[in-house]
LUMGUKE-391979 format. One record per atom (N, C-alpha, C): residue number from 1; residue in three letters; x, y, z; atom name. Coordinates in steps of 0.2 Angstrom, whole numbers, plus 2048, in hexadecimal, padded with zeros to 3 digits. Atoms other than C-alpha are relative to their C-alpha. Layout:
<atom NUM, 'ala', <X, Y, Z>, 'CA'> ...
***
This chain:
<atom 1, 'met', <803, 7FD, 805>, 'N'> <atom 1, 'met', <400, 873, CEC>, 'CA'> <atom 1, 'met', <7FF, 7FC, 7FA>, 'C'> <atom 2, 'thr', <801, 804, 806>, 'N'> <atom 2, 'thr', <3F9, 86B, CDC>, 'CA'> <atom 2, 'thr', <804, 803, 7FA>, 'C'> <atom 3, 'asn', <7FC, 7FE, 806>, 'N'> <atom 3, 'asn', <405, 86B, CCD>, 'CA'> <atom 3, 'asn', <7FB, 803, 7FB>, 'C'> <atom 4, 'gln', <804, 7FC, 805>, 'N'> <atom 4, 'gln', <3FD, 878, CC1>, 'CA'> <atom 4, 'gln', <800, 7FD, 7F9>, 'C'> <atom 5, 'ser', <7FF, 803, 806>, 'N'> <atom 5, 'ser', <404, 86F, CB2>, 'CA'> <atom 5, 'ser', <7FB, 7FA, 800>, 'C'> <atom 6, 'asn', <804, 806, 800>, 'N'> <atom 6, 'asn', <3FB, 85F, CB7>, 'CA'> <atom 6, 'asn', <7F9, 801, 800>, 'C'> <atom 7, 'val', <807, 7FE, 800>, 'N'> <atom 7, 'val', <3EB, 868, CBA>, 'CA'> <atom 7, 'val', <7FE, 802, 7F9>, 'C'> <atom 8, 'asn', <802, 7FE, 807>, 'N'> <atom 8, 'asn', <3EB, 86F, CA9>, 'CA'> <atom 8, 'asn', <800, 7FB, 7FB>, 'C'> <atom 9, 'asp', <800, 806, 804>, 'N'> <atom 9, 'asp', <3EF, 85E, CA1>, 'CA'> <atom 9, 'asp', <7F9, 7FD, 801>, 'C'> <atom 10, 'his', <806, 803, 7FE>, 'N'> <atom 10, 'his', <3E0, 857, CAA>, 'CA'> <atom 10, 'his', <7F9, 804, 7FD>, 'C'> <atom 11, 'lys', <806, 7FC, 802>, 'N'> <atom 11, 'lys', <3D4, 865, CA6>, 'CA'> <atom 11, 'lys', <800, 800, 7F8>, 'C'> <atom 12, 'glu', <800, 800, 808>, 'N'> <atom 12, 'glu', <3DA, 864, C93>, 'CA'> <atom 12, 'glu', <7FD, 7F9, 7FE>, 'C'> <atom 13, 'arg', <803, 807, 801>, 'N'> <atom 13, 'arg', <3D5, 851, C94>, 'CA'> <atom 13, 'arg', <7F9, 801, 800>, 'C'> <atom 14, 'val', <808, 7FF, 800>, 'N'> <atom 14, 'val', <3C3, 856, C99>, 'CA'> <atom 14, 'val', <7FE, 804, 7FA>, 'C'> <atom 15, 'asn', <802, 7FC, 806>, 'N'> <atom 15, 'asn', <3C3, 863, C8B>, 'CA'> <atom 15, 'asn', <800, 7FC, 7FA>, 'C'> <atom 16, 'glu', <7FF, 805, 805>, 'N'> <atom 16, 'glu', <3C9, 856, C7F>, 'CA'> <atom 16, 'glu', <7FA, 7FC, 7FF>, 'C'> <atom 17, 'leu', <806, 804, 800>, 'N'> <atom 17, 'leu', <3BB, 84B, C84>, 'CA'> <atom 17, 'leu', <7FA, 803, 7FD>, 'C'> <atom 18, 'tyr', <805, 7FB, 802>, 'N'> <atom 18, 'tyr', <3AF, 859, C82>, 'CA'> <atom 18, 'tyr', <800, 801, 7F8>, 'C'> <atom 19, 'ala', <7FF, 7FF, 808>, 'N'> <atom 19, 'ala', <3B5, 85C, C70>, 'CA'> <atom 19, 'ala', <7FE, 7FA, 7FC>, 'C'> <atom 20, 'leu', <801, 806, 804>, 'N'> <atom 20, 'leu', <3B4, 84A, C6B>, 'CA'> <atom 20, 'leu', <7F8, 7FF, 801>, 'C'> <atom 21, 'trp', <808, 801, 7FF>, 'N'> <atom 21, 'trp', <3A2, 848, C72>, 'CA'> <atom 21, 'trp', <7FC, 805, 7FC>, 'C'> <atom 22, 'ser', <804, 7FB, 803>, 'N'> <atom 22, 'ser', <39C, 858, C6B>, 'CA'> <atom 22, 'ser', <800, 7FF, 7F8>, 'C'> <atom 23, 'ala', <7FF, 802, 806>, 'N'> <atom 23, 'ala', <3A3, 853, C5A>, 'CA'> <atom 23, 'ala', <7FC, 7FA, 7FE>, 'C'> <atom 24, 'ser', <805, 806, 802>, 'N'> <atom 24, 'ser', <399, 842, C5B>, 'CA'> <atom 24, 'ser', <7F9, 802, 801>, 'C'> <atom 25, 'gln', <806, 7FE, 7FF>, 'N'> <atom 25, 'gln', <38A, 84C, C5E>, 'CA'> <atom 25, 'gln', <7FC, 7FE, 807>, 'C'> <atom 26, 'ala', <802, 802, 7F9>, 'N'> <atom 26, 'ala', <388, 847, C71>, 'CA'> <atom 26, 'ala', <7FB, 806, 802>, 'C'> <atom 27, 'lys', <804, 7FB, 7FD>, 'N'> <atom 27, 'lys', <37B, 851, C7A>, 'CA'> <atom 27, 'lys', <803, 803, 806>, 'C'> <atom 28, 'ile', <7FC, 7FD, 7FA>, 'N'> <atom 28, 'ile', <385, 85D, C84>, 'CA'> <atom 28, 'ile', <7FB, 805, 804>, 'C'> <atom 29, 'val', <804, 7FD, 7FB>, 'N'> <atom 29, 'val', <37C, 864, C93>, 'CA'> <atom 29, 'val', <803, 807, 802>, 'C'> <atom 30, 'ser', <7FD, 7FA, 7FF>, 'N'> <atom 30, 'ser', <389, 870, C98>, 'CA'> <atom 30, 'ser', <808, 7FF, 7FE>, 'C'> <atom 31, 'pro', <7F8, 801, 803>, 'N'> <atom 31, 'pro', <39B, 874, C91>, 'CA'> <atom 31, 'pro', <804, 800, 806>, 'C'> <atom 32, 'pro', <7FB, 800, 7FA>, 'N'> <atom 32, 'pro', <3AB, 873, C9B>, 'CA'> <atom 32, 'pro', <800, 806, 804>, 'C'> <atom 33, 'glu', <7FF, 7FA, 7FB>, 'N'> <atom 33, 'glu', <3AD, 87E, CAA>, 'CA'> <atom 33, 'glu', <804, 7FE, 806>, 'C'> <atom 34, 'ser', <7FD, 801, 7F9>, 'N'> <atom 34, 'ser', <3B8, 880, CB9>, 'CA'> <atom 34, 'ser', <7FC, 803, 805>, 'C'> <atom 35, 'thr', <805, 7FE, 7FB>, 'N'> <atom 35, 'thr', <3AE, 881, CC8>, 'CA'> <atom 35, 'thr', <805, 802, 807>, 'C'> <atom 36, 'pro', <7FD, 7FD, 7FA>, 'N'> <atom 36, 'pro', <3B3, 88A, CD9>, 'CA'> <atom 36, 'pro', <802, 7FA, 805>, 'C'> <atom 37, 'trp', <7FF, 806, 7FB>, 'N'> <atom 37, 'trp', <3B2, 879, CE2>, 'CA'> <atom 37, 'trp', <805, 7FB, 7FD>, 'C'> <atom 38, 'gly', <7FB, 804, 802>, 'N'> <atom 38, 'gly', <3C0, 872, CD8>, 'CA'> <atom 38, 'gly', <7FF, 7FA, 7FA>, 'C'> <atom 39, 'leu', <801, 804, 806>, 'N'> <atom 39, 'leu', <3B9, 869, CC9>, 'CA'> <atom 39, 'leu', <801, 803, 7F9>, 'C'> <atom 40, 'his', <800, 7FE, 807>, 'N'> <atom 40, 'his', <3BB, 86B, CB6>, 'CA'> <atom 40, 'his', <7FB, 7FB, 7FD>, 'C'> <atom 41, 'glu', <805, 805, 802>, 'N'> <atom 41, 'glu', <3AC, 863, CAF>, 'CA'> <atom 41, 'glu', <7FB, 802, 7FA>, 'C'> <atom 42, 'phe', <806, 7FE, 805>, 'N'> <atom 42, 'phe', <39E, 862, CA1>, 'CA'> <atom 42, 'phe', <7FB, 7FA, 801>, 'C'> <atom 43, 'thr', <805, 804, 7FF>, 'N'> <atom 43, 'thr', <38E, 859, CA1>, 'CA'> <atom 43, 'thr', <7FD, 7FE, 7F9>, 'C'> <atom 44, 'val', <803, 802, 806>, 'N'> <atom 44, 'val', <386, 84E, C93>, 'CA'> <atom 44, 'val', <7FA, 7FB, 802>, 'C'> <atom 45, 'ala', <806, 804, 7FF>, 'N'> <atom 45, 'ala', <376, 844, C92>, 'CA'> <atom 45, 'ala', <800, 7FA, 7FB>, 'C'> <atom 46, 'asp', <800, 806, 805>, 'N'> <atom 46, 'asp', <373, 833, C8A>, 'CA'> <atom 46, 'asp', <7F8, 801, 7FD>, 'C'> <atom 47, 'met', <807, 800, 803>, 'N'> <atom 47, 'met', <363, 82F, C7F>, 'CA'> <atom 47, 'met', <7FB, 7FF, 805>, 'C'> <atom 48, 'asp', <805, 801, 7FC>, 'N'> <atom 48, 'asp', <359, 82B, C8E>, 'CA'> <atom 48, 'asp', <7FF, 806, 805>, 'C'> <atom 49, 'gly', <800, 7FA, 7FB>, 'N'> <atom 49, 'gly', <35D, 83C, C97>, 'CA'> <atom 49, 'gly', <804, 7FF, 806>, 'C'> <atom 50, 'asn', <7FC, 801, 7FB>, 'N'> <atom 50, 'asn', <369, 835, CA3>, 'CA'> <atom 50, 'asn', <806, 805, 800>, 'C'> <atom 51, 'leu', <7FB, 7FB, 800>, 'N'> <atom 51, 'leu', <376, 842, CA8>, 'CA'> <atom 51, 'leu', <807, 7FD, 802>, 'C'> <atom 52, 'phe', <7F9, 803, 7FE>, 'N'> <atom 52, 'phe', <389, 83E, CA9>, 'CA'> <atom 52, 'phe', <805, 806, 800>, 'C'> <atom 53, 'arg', <7FC, 7FA, 7FF>, 'N'> <atom 53, 'arg', <395, 84B, CB0>, 'CA'> <atom 53, 'arg', <807, 7FD, 7FF>, 'C'> <atom 54, 'ile', <7F9, 802, 802>, 'N'> <atom 54, 'ile', <3A7, 849, CA9>, 'CA'> <atom 54, 'ile', <804, 805, 803>, 'C'> <atom 55, 'phe', <7FC, 7FB, 7FD>, 'N'> <atom 55, 'phe', <3B4, 851, CB4>, 'CA'> <atom 55, 'phe', <806, 7FE, 802>, 'C'> <atom 56, 'tyr', <7FA, 802, 7FC>, 'N'> <atom 56, 'tyr', <3C4, 852, CBC>, 'CA'> <atom 56, 'tyr', <800, 805, 806>, 'C'> <atom 57, 'asp', <801, 7FD, 7F9>, 'N'> <atom 57, 'asp', <3C5, 856, CCF>, 'CA'> <atom 57, 'asp', <807, 803, 801>, 'C'> <atom 58, 'phe', <7F9, 7FE, 7FF>, 'N'> <atom 58, 'phe', <3D5, 861, CCF>, 'CA'> <atom 58, 'phe', <801, 802, 807>, 'C'> <atom 59, 'ala', <7FF, 7FF, 7F9>, 'N'> <atom 59, 'ala', <3D2, 864, CE2>, 'CA'> <atom 59, 'ala', <802, 7FA, 804>, 'C'> <atom 60, 'thr', <7FF, 807, 7FD>, 'N'> <atom 60, 'thr', <3D4, 851, CE6>, 'CA'> <atom 60, 'thr', <808, 800, 802>, 'C'> <atom 61, 'pro', <7F8, 801, 7FE>, 'N'> <atom 61, 'pro', <3E8, 851, CE6>, 'CA'> <atom 61, 'pro', <801, 804, 806>, 'C'> <atom 62, 'glu', <7FF, 7FC, 7FA>, 'N'> <atom 62, 'glu', <3E8, 85F, CF2>, 'CA'> <atom 62, 'glu', <7FD, 7FE, 806>, 'C'> <atom 63, 'arg', <803, 803, 7FB>, 'N'> <atom 63, 'arg', <3DC, 857, CFD>, 'CA'> <atom 63, 'arg', <803, 7FA, 803>, 'C'> <atom 64, 'glu', <7FD, 806, 7FE>, 'N'> <atom 64, 'glu', <3E5, 847, CFD>, 'CA'> <atom 64, 'glu', <807, 801, 803>, 'C'> <atom 65, 'lys', <7FA, 7FD, 7FD>, 'N'> <atom 65, 'lys', <3F5, 850, D01>, 'CA'> <atom 65, 'lys', <7FF, 802, 807>, 'C'> <atom 66, 'asn', <801, 7FD, 7FA>, 'N'> <atom 66, 'asn', <3EE, 858, D10>, 'CA'> <atom 66, 'asn', <7FC, 7FB, 805>, 'C'> <atom 67, 'ala', <804, 805, 7FB>, 'N'> <atom 67, 'ala', <3E5, 848, D17>, 'CA'> <atom 67, 'ala', <805, 7FC, 805>, 'C'> 
***
C-alpha cells in the first residue's frame, strides 16, 4: 500500500507549482485535480498553445511494488 503521507507530500508539491505558476500569470488550462486513474495533475499552455500536464502519478509506487 502507498504511504498516504508521502502521497499527500507529492500532491502538495503539484499544488505549490500550480500556485507559483498562477501567480506568475501562466495560462492555466485546468486546475489541480486527483483523477480516478491515480494522477494528481493540472494543465498549462505556453504562448504558442502547447499544453503541458504537470502531475504526480501516485499509483506508480503501488504498481512497481506489485511488478
